[in-house]
C-alpha positions in Angstrom: 85.1 111.1 88.8 88.9 110.6 89.1 91.2 113.5 89.4 94.3 113.7 87.2 97.6 114.0 89.2 99.2 117.5 89.1 102.7 116.2 89.4 104.8 114.0 87.1 108.1 112.3 86.9 110.6 114.1 84.6 113.5 112.6 82.7 116.4 115.2 82.8 120.0 115.4 81.6 122.7 116.8 83.9 124.3 119.9 82.4 127.8 118.9 83.7 128.2 115.2 83.0 125.3 114.5 80.6 123.9 111.7 82.9 120.2 111.0 82.4 118.1 110.7 85.5 114.4 110.5 86.4 113.3 113.0 89.1 109.9 114.1 90.6 108.4 117.3 89.4 107.5 118.5 92.9 110.5 117.6 95.0 110.7 118.5 98.8 114.5 118.4 98.9 117.4 119.2 96.6 117.9 116.6 93.9 121.5 115.9 93.0 123.1 114.1 90.0 124.0 110.5 91.0 127.3 110.8 89.1 128.8 114.3 89.7 126.6 115.6 92.6 125.6 118.8 90.8 122.1 120.1 91.7 119.4 119.1 89.3 116.4 120.6 91.0 115.5 122.7 94.1 112.2 122.9 96.0 110.1 126.1 95.8 107.1 125.2 97.8 105.2 124.0 94.6 106.8 122.8 91.4 110.5 122.3 91.5 113.1 124.8 90.1 114.7 122.4 87.5 118.3 123.3 86.7 118.9 120.5 84.2 117.8 119.9 80.7 114.3 118.3 80.5 114.2 115.4 78.0 110.8 113.9 78.6 107.8 114.2 80.9 106.7 110.7 82.0 103.0 109.9 82.8 
């Protein structure tokens, strides 16, 4: 029996510059916007603390 993955890729929109970017749901380092360098997500030991607007969860 195959196990389903517990983590997903997430499409988010930066609150500052409205850039859309795909990030990992369980990041190990801070994820920054590629345009304005504001922080999009921070690691918490499990799921990320996402500071941007979530648009879509990709499977």
